N, C-alpha and C positions, 0 to 999 in steps of 0.2 A: 436855933440851934447851929452848929460850928459851920463856918463856911470847909466844904471839903474840892479840890480841885485836883488833877491828875500831876503824875508824878512831873515834874521839872515845871509845870505852868504854877505863877505869881496870886498870890489871896493877899489882896491888898484890906487893911484891919484899919481903917477910919482915916486913911491917909499917913499915918505916925509911923507905922510898919508893916512891912510886906513879910510873908511867907513863902519857901518855894522847897521841894523836892529833890533830894538827887538818890537813885537807882541805878548799881552797878551787879554785872552777874560776874565783874572779873574779880579776882582774889587781889588784894592791895597789899601791896609792902608796906610794911608798919610803918619804916627809915622815910620811904616818898608818901606816905600819908603826911606825918612830921613835919616835914619840911614843906608840904602842900600848907599845911594849917597855919604854921609860922609866916607864911605870904597872904594869907586869905583878905580882904578889903576889911576895914578897922569901921566900916560901917555893920558889921556883921555881928549879931548881939549875943545870938543862943545858936546851937545846934546839938542834934541829939540825934541816937538811933546806932542801930548796929551795920558792923563793918566786917567780910571775910577777909581775914589777913592773911595773908599770904603763909608766914612763920608759924602759924595757928589754925590751920582750916578746920580740923573738927571742933574748936569752939568757937561761940560769936562773943566778936571782939565789942566791945560798950564803951560808945563814945561819946563825950559832955563835951558843950563849947562853951563856955559864958565869959564874952570880953575876948580879952587877948588869953585867956587860961585855957588849955586842955586838957582830957586825958580820954587814955584809952587804955582800959584793961579787959582782961578776960571773964568772959560771961562762963558759961554754963555749954553743953552739947546745942550742936543747932537739931530744930522737930523738924524743920524742915530743909530744902534746899538750902547752900550758904549762898548770902546775898548779901550785897551793900545797901543798907536806905536808911537816908538820913534826911533829916529836916532842920528847916535852917530860917533863924527870924532878925532881920533886920530893920537898919531908917531906911529909908527910901534913897537913890542914893546910884544916876548914871552908870550902871555896867556892874551893881551887885551881882544878880544872878548869872548873871553870862561868865563875870573874872572868875566869883567860888566854882563853877561849872567847871570850865577851862582848868582852875589849877588841880580840881578832884578830878578829873577824866587824864591828867596830866600821872596823875600819881597811880592810877589804876593798869594802866600799862606795866605789864610784866615780859614783855618779851610774843606772847601771842597776837601776832597780825589777825587781823578780821576782815 
């Protein structure tokens, strides 16, 4: 059976790869996300999921990352409450999860103070 982990926790896959999830209720500005993705650690190999995009809040943003190539396309309407949910796979390296999460957290700030 596949390994399951709580959001944000790291799962090791035979020590060659690690995976983790990032989840956020705040909408994300598309330009900020693009800037964050350009600065992601090179040991991050793959990412995918749904993005609550500030500029198109009624539609799901579909995110794919393979190596250094990333796409964000508009999907259909949300069925549930909009929320960003991304999963990542990478090579184990110091700070991989922390660096990725910090970049995405910064991209999610929309001027709303929590």
